[in-house]
C-alpha positions as a Markdown table, in Angstrom:
| # | Residue | x | y | z |
|---|---|---|---|---|
| 1 | Met | -29.5 | 59.8 | 3.7 |
| 2 | Lys | -29.9 | 63.7 | 3.7 |
| 3 | Arg | -29.2 | 65.4 | 0.8 |
| 4 | Val | -29.3 | 68.9 | 0.3 |
| 5 | Thr | -29.0 | 70.6 | 3.9 |
| 6 | Gly | -29.0 | 74.2 | 3.1 |
| 7 | Ile | -27.7 | 77.0 | 0.5 |
| 8 | Gly | -24.1 | 77.5 | 1.3 |
| 9 | Gly | -23.7 | 80.1 | -1.4 |
| 10 | Ile | -24.7 | 82.2 | -4.9 |
| 11 | Phe | -22.2 | 83.3 | -7.3 |
| 12 | Phe | -23.1 | 85.5 | -10.4 |
| 13 | Lys | -21.2 | 86.3 | -13.2 |
| 14 | Ala | -21.2 | 89.8 | -14.4 |
| 15 | Lys | -20.5 | 92.0 | -17.5 |
| 16 | Asp | -19.0 | 94.8 | -14.7 |
| 17 | Pro | -18.7 | 93.2 | -11.5 |
| 18 | Lys | -17.4 | 96.6 | -9.7 |
| 19 | Ala | -20.6 | 98.4 | -10.8 |
| 20 | Leu | -23.0 | 95.3 | -10.0 |
| 21 | Gln | -21.4 | 95.1 | -6.7 |
| 22 | Ala | -21.9 | 99.0 | -6.0 |
| 23 | Trp | -25.6 | 98.8 | -7.2 |
| 24 | Tyr | -26.3 | 95.8 | -4.7 |
| 25 | Lys | -24.4 | 97.8 | -2.1 |
| 26 | Gln | -26.4 | 101.0 | -2.7 |
| 27 | His | -29.9 | 99.7 | -3.6 |
| 28 | Leu | -30.1 | 96.7 | -1.6 |
| 29 | Gly | -27.8 | 97.1 | 1.3 |
| 30 | Val | -25.9 | 94.3 | 0.8 |
| 31 | Asp | -22.5 | 94.8 | 2.6 |
| 32 | Val | -19.9 | 94.0 | -0.5 |
| 33 | Gln | -16.8 | 93.5 | 1.0 |
| 34 | Ser | -13.2 | 93.8 | -0.7 |
| 35 | Trp | -13.3 | 90.3 | -2.1 |
| 36 | Gly | -16.4 | 90.8 | -4.3 |
| 37 | Gly | -19.2 | 89.5 | -1.9 |
| 38 | Ala | -20.9 | 89.5 | 1.4 |
| 39 | Ala | -21.1 | 86.7 | 3.8 |
| 40 | Phe | -24.5 | 86.4 | 5.7 |
| 41 | Glu | -24.2 | 84.7 | 9.0 |
| 42 | Trp | -27.0 | 82.4 | 10.0 |
| 43 | Lys | -29.0 | 83.6 | 13.0 |
| 44 | Asp | -32.2 | 82.7 | 15.4 |
| 45 | Asp | -35.4 | 84.9 | 15.6 |
| 46 | Asp | -33.6 | 86.4 | 18.4 |
| 47 | Gly | -30.5 | 87.7 | 16.1 |
| 48 | Lys | -27.9 | 84.7 | 17.8 |
| 49 | Pro | -25.5 | 82.9 | 15.6 |
| 50 | Val | -26.5 | 79.6 | 14.9 |
| 51 | Gly | -23.6 | 78.2 | 13.1 |
| 52 | Gly | -24.0 | 78.7 | 9.4 |
| 53 | Thr | -22.8 | 81.2 | 6.5 |
| 54 | Thr | -24.4 | 81.6 | 3.1 |
| 55 | Ala | -21.8 | 82.9 | 1.0 |
| 56 | Trp | -22.5 | 85.6 | -1.7 |
| 57 | Phe | -20.7 | 86.8 | -4.6 |
| 58 | Ile | -20.5 | 88.9 | -8.0 |
| 59 | Gly | -17.4 | 88.4 | -10.2 |
| 60 | Asp | -15.4 | 85.5 | -12.3 |
| 61 | Leu | -14.5 | 82.8 | -9.9 |
| 62 | Ala | -11.5 | 80.5 | -11.1 |
| 63 | Glu | -11.3 | 80.0 | -14.8 |
| 64 | Gly | -13.9 | 77.7 | -16.3 |
| 65 | Ala | -15.9 | 77.8 | -12.5 |
| 66 | Tyr | -19.2 | 77.9 | -14.0 |
| 67 | Glu | -18.5 | 75.6 | -16.9 |
| 68 | Pro | -19.6 | 73.1 | -18.3 |
| 69 | Gly | -22.9 | 74.9 | -17.0 |
| 70 | Thr | -24.3 | 77.3 | -19.1 |
| 71 | Ala | -25.8 | 79.9 | -16.8 |
| 72 | Asn | -24.8 | 83.3 | -15.5 |
| 73 | Phe | -24.7 | 81.7 | -11.9 |
| 74 | Met | -24.0 | 79.2 | -9.6 |
| 75 | Val | -25.6 | 77.7 | -6.5 |
| 76 | Asn | -23.4 | 76.1 | -3.4 |
| 77 | Tyr | -25.6 | 73.8 | -1.7 |
| 78 | Arg | -24.6 | 72.7 | 1.8 |
| 79 | Val | -24.9 | 68.5 | 2.1 |
| 80 | Ala | -24.1 | 66.3 | 4.9 |
| 81 | Asp | -22.0 | 63.9 | 2.7 |
| 82 | Val | -20.4 | 64.8 | -0.3 |
| 83 | His | -19.2 | 61.2 | -1.2 |
| 84 | Gly | -22.3 | 59.6 | -0.9 |
| 85 | Leu | -24.6 | 62.2 | -2.6 |
| 86 | Val | -22.3 | 62.0 | -5.8 |
| 87 | Lys | -22.3 | 57.9 | -5.4 |
| 88 | Ala | -26.3 | 58.4 | -5.1 |
| 89 | Leu | -26.4 | 60.7 | -7.6 |
| 90 | Arg | -24.2 | 58.9 | -10.4 |
| 91 | Glu | -26.1 | 55.6 | -9.7 |
| 92 | Glu | -29.7 | 58.0 | -10.4 |
| 93 | Gly | -28.0 | 58.8 | -13.8 |
| 94 | Cys | -27.5 | 62.4 | -13.3 |
| 95 | Asn | -24.4 | 64.3 | -15.0 |
| 96 | Val | -22.0 | 64.6 | -11.7 |
| 97 | Leu | -18.5 | 66.1 | -12.7 |
| 98 | Asp | -15.7 | 63.8 | -12.4 |
| 99 | Lys | -13.5 | 65.4 | -9.8 |
| 100 | Val | -14.1 | 66.0 | -5.7 |
| 101 | Asp | -11.9 | 68.8 | -4.4 |
| 102 | Glu | -11.0 | 68.6 | -0.6 |
| 103 | Ser | -9.4 | 71.5 | 1.1 |
| 104 | Glu | -9.6 | 73.1 | 4.4 |
| 105 | Phe | -12.6 | 74.7 | 3.4 |
| 106 | Gly | -14.7 | 71.5 | 2.9 |
| 107 | Lys | -15.5 | 68.9 | 0.2 |
| 108 | Phe | -16.9 | 70.3 | -2.9 |
| 109 | Ala | -18.3 | 68.3 | -6.2 |
| 110 | Trp | -20.4 | 69.2 | -8.8 |
| 111 | Val | -23.5 | 68.3 | -10.6 |
| 112 | Val | -25.3 | 69.8 | -13.7 |
| 113 | Asp | -29.2 | 69.9 | -13.9 |
| 114 | Pro | -31.4 | 69.0 | -16.9 |
| 115 | Glu | -31.5 | 72.6 | -18.0 |
| 116 | Gly | -27.4 | 73.1 | -18.3 |
| 117 | Asn | -27.0 | 74.8 | -14.8 |
| 118 | Lys | -23.9 | 73.9 | -12.9 |
| 119 | Val | -24.7 | 73.2 | -9.0 |
| 120 | Glu | -22.1 | 72.9 | -6.6 |
| 121 | Leu | -22.5 | 70.7 | -3.6 |
| 122 | Trp | -20.3 | 71.4 | -0.3 |
| 123 | Glu | -19.7 | 69.7 | 2.4 |
| 124 | Pro | -18.4 | 72.2 | 5.2 |
| 125 | Pro | -15.5 | 71.2 | 7.3 |
| 126 | Ala | -16.5 | 69.5 | 10.5 |
| 127 | Gly | -18.2 | 72.0 | 13.4 |
| 128 | Gln | -19.3 | 74.5 | 10.4 |
């Protein structure tokens, strides 16, 4: 079974989200949008889109979104089969959180790594 197929997004908590967003925009050229982040479209060597996006975000997600993780960030990994991977991770003794969310944005599940980092697993909707 394929496990991680790419990075879907990186999410950072910040003491001052607006100031940190401005810093990344000014100094690193990240095209920070009004929602607090940027979407990096995947492209081939010729600059043509290849059908994927990596989200980058600074700010507070929904209440408790980073919990029970202890880090100020969370990485969202693209996966091919979130239910199959969750089953395999549980069988391997990993700390998998109980819920799987399904919406028009795809299927989401979470696991906490041995260092206490919450990791988001995302199966994109068909065609993405």
